[in-house]
Residue frames relative to the residue before (quaternion, step in Angstrom):
aa qw qx qy qz dx dy dz
M 1.0000 0.0000 0.0000 0.0000 0.00 0.00 0.00
V 0.3253 -0.7360 0.5687 0.1706 3.57 -0.97 0.95
K 0.2970 -0.7290 0.5879 0.1864 3.58 -0.90 0.95
V 0.1119 -0.7741 0.6218 0.0416 3.54 -1.01 0.91
Y 0.1480 -0.7768 0.6085 0.0658 3.57 -0.55 1.19
G 0.2817 0.7563 -0.5513 0.2116 3.56 -0.84 0.98
M 0.3230 -0.6999 0.5926 0.2336 3.51 -1.37 -0.35
P 0.5610 -0.6248 0.4207 0.3435 3.61 -1.00 0.73
S 0.6693 0.5143 -0.3042 0.4415 3.62 1.08 -0.63
C 0.5677 0.5903 -0.3750 0.4344 3.60 1.27 -0.17
P 0.4431 -0.7137 0.4706 0.2699 3.63 -0.65 1.05
D 0.6478 0.5189 -0.3257 0.4529 3.61 1.01 -0.75
C 0.6599 0.4896 -0.2973 0.4862 3.58 1.07 -0.76
G 0.6481 0.5573 -0.3106 0.4159 3.55 0.97 -0.91
C 0.6655 0.5089 -0.3195 0.4428 3.59 0.97 -0.73
L 0.6422 0.5277 -0.3204 0.4543 3.60 1.24 -0.32
K 0.4680 0.7344 -0.4134 0.2661 3.56 1.25 -0.54
D 0.7217 0.4318 -0.2576 0.4758 3.61 0.72 -1.02
Q 0.6171 0.5483 -0.3476 0.4447 3.59 1.03 -0.75
I 0.6712 0.4997 -0.2863 0.4666 3.56 0.95 -0.96
K 0.6423 0.5397 -0.3111 0.4466 3.55 0.98 -0.90
E 0.6832 0.4958 -0.2741 0.4607 3.58 0.97 -0.89
R 0.7456 0.4354 -0.2202 0.4539 3.59 0.93 -0.88
G 0.2401 -0.7535 0.5681 0.2277 3.58 0.88 -0.88
G 0.6601 0.5280 -0.3676 0.3878 3.57 -1.30 0.02
F 0.6594 0.4603 -0.3020 0.5120 3.58 1.28 0.26
E 0.1937 -0.7301 0.6425 0.1288 3.54 -1.16 0.72
V 0.2008 -0.7975 0.5617 0.0905 3.56 -0.46 1.23
I 0.1018 -0.7889 0.6059 0.0152 3.56 -0.80 1.09
D 0.2239 -0.7800 0.5768 0.0936 3.56 -0.47 1.28
I 0.2768 -0.8129 0.4913 0.1458 3.57 -0.21 1.27
G 0.6493 0.5191 -0.3191 0.4551 3.58 1.24 -0.22
S 0.6108 0.6064 -0.3341 0.3842 3.57 1.26 -0.23
D 0.8014 0.0762 0.0036 0.5933 3.58 1.17 -0.49
V 0.5036 -0.6772 0.4427 0.3029 3.57 -0.82 0.96
K 0.6027 0.5532 -0.3681 0.4419 3.64 1.06 -0.57
K 0.6492 0.5012 -0.3122 0.4794 3.58 1.02 -0.79
L 0.6328 0.5229 -0.3247 0.4697 3.56 1.04 -0.77
K 0.6566 0.5047 -0.3081 0.4682 3.60 0.93 -0.87
E 0.6134 0.5429 -0.3387 0.4629 3.59 1.03 -0.79
F 0.6739 0.4853 -0.2888 0.4763 3.57 0.92 -0.94
L 0.6713 0.5112 -0.3085 0.4391 3.61 0.86 -0.93
K 0.6108 0.5355 -0.3495 0.4669 3.58 1.05 -0.69
L 0.6486 0.5044 -0.3016 0.4838 3.56 0.99 -0.89
R 0.6748 0.5085 -0.2877 0.4509 3.57 0.88 -0.98
D 0.6926 0.4905 -0.2778 0.4501 3.58 0.99 -0.80
T 0.7799 0.3744 -0.1739 0.4705 3.59 1.13 -0.54
D 0.7006 0.4712 -0.2878 0.4520 3.62 1.06 -0.52
P 0.4821 -0.7023 0.4470 0.2729 3.60 -0.82 0.97
A 0.4908 0.6613 -0.4398 0.3582 3.63 1.19 -0.25
F 0.6934 0.4816 -0.2643 0.4663 3.59 1.19 -0.54
D 0.4063 0.7511 -0.4557 0.2514 3.61 1.22 -0.18
S 0.6995 0.4881 -0.2761 0.4431 3.59 0.97 -0.81
V 0.7386 0.4095 -0.2381 0.4797 3.63 1.15 -0.38
K 0.4791 0.6675 -0.4518 0.3477 3.59 1.18 -0.27
G 0.7944 0.2454 -0.2203 0.5101 3.54 -0.87 1.00
Q 0.7224 0.4020 -0.2370 0.5103 3.58 1.26 -0.18
G 0.8062 -0.0677 0.0991 0.5793 3.56 1.03 -0.76
I 0.6868 -0.4895 0.3561 0.4023 3.52 -1.33 -0.05
G 0.4025 -0.7114 0.4806 0.3176 3.58 0.97 -0.85
I 0.5607 0.5457 -0.4221 0.4580 3.55 1.08 0.74
P 0.5128 -0.1746 -0.8405 -0.0149 1.48 -2.12 1.24
C 0.2073 -0.7446 0.6273 0.0953 3.48 -1.26 0.69
F 0.1671 -0.7984 0.5755 0.0581 3.56 -0.94 0.91
V 0.0800 -0.7605 0.6430 0.0428 3.56 -1.00 0.87
T 0.3027 -0.7796 0.5254 0.1569 3.56 -0.53 1.21
E 0.7131 -0.4640 0.3157 0.4202 3.55 -1.29 0.27
D 0.7054 0.4374 -0.2699 0.4881 3.59 1.10 -0.61
G 0.6273 -0.5957 0.3122 0.3926 3.60 1.30 0.25
K 0.4592 0.6730 -0.4616 0.3510 3.60 1.25 0.04
V 0.2301 -0.7667 0.5893 0.1091 3.57 -0.98 0.95
T 0.0792 0.7835 -0.6118 0.0744 3.56 -0.95 0.93
L 0.3136 -0.7276 0.5793 0.1917 3.52 -1.24 0.54
N 0.5863 0.5868 -0.3379 0.4447 3.55 1.35 0.08
P 0.3956 -0.7423 0.4865 0.2362 3.64 -0.45 1.14
E 0.6148 0.5740 -0.3492 0.4130 3.58 1.06 -0.72
D 0.5923 0.5886 -0.3580 0.4177 3.60 1.15 -0.57
V 0.7526 0.3126 -0.1915 0.5470 3.59 1.22 -0.43
G 0.6509 -0.5789 0.2920 0.3949 3.56 1.23 0.52
L 0.5786 0.5568 -0.3897 0.4510 3.59 1.20 0.43
K 0.4351 -0.6798 0.5227 0.2745 3.57 -1.29 0.27
S 0.4771 -0.6674 0.5011 0.2754 3.57 -1.05 0.84
R 0.5915 -0.5383 0.4660 0.3785 3.51 -1.35 0.36
P 0.5352 -0.5924 0.4735 0.3722 3.60 -1.02 0.68
V 0.6204 -0.6081 0.3606 0.3396 3.57 -1.02 0.82
Q 0.6809 0.4931 -0.3114 0.4430 3.62 0.93 -0.73
G 0.6522 0.5272 -0.3834 0.3870 3.56 -1.24 0.43
A 0.7904 -0.3331 0.2449 0.4519 3.52 -1.36 -0.25
A 0.0072 -0.7798 0.6259 -0.0109 3.54 -1.22 0.61
C 0.4987 -0.6781 0.4641 0.2758 3.58 -1.21 0.54
R 0.6143 0.5576 -0.3628 0.4244 3.61 1.04 -0.63
L 0.5937 -0.5933 0.4110 0.3558 3.54 -1.08 0.66
D 0.6970 0.4526 -0.2800 0.4806 3.58 1.09 -0.63
G 0.5242 -0.6848 0.3758 0.3393 3.60 1.32 0.10
S 0.5557 0.6662 -0.3609 0.3422 3.59 1.25 0.16
G 0.7980 -0.1945 0.1282 0.5557 3.62 1.15 0.00
C 0.5415 -0.6066 0.4700 0.3433 3.54 -1.24 -0.37
């Protein structure tokens, strides 16, 4: 099972909701619903090099952790499609979350 860290208010996370529901095999972890879940995500974000490119620019969600422990911020790496570039975004520069 692939863990997906995200938040419902995140446009990038929201576009994955239906894909995940249709496919199964994903555990969605809403980091905004419980401080323990947020701390779990922050520990991962602070220590895994997959986040190096987003630190200082965004939160780093959605984040995917595969069954073998690999961390990626790319939905395609786990068989999902990214949100189209246009539209709402969480980063201050409007480029993503």
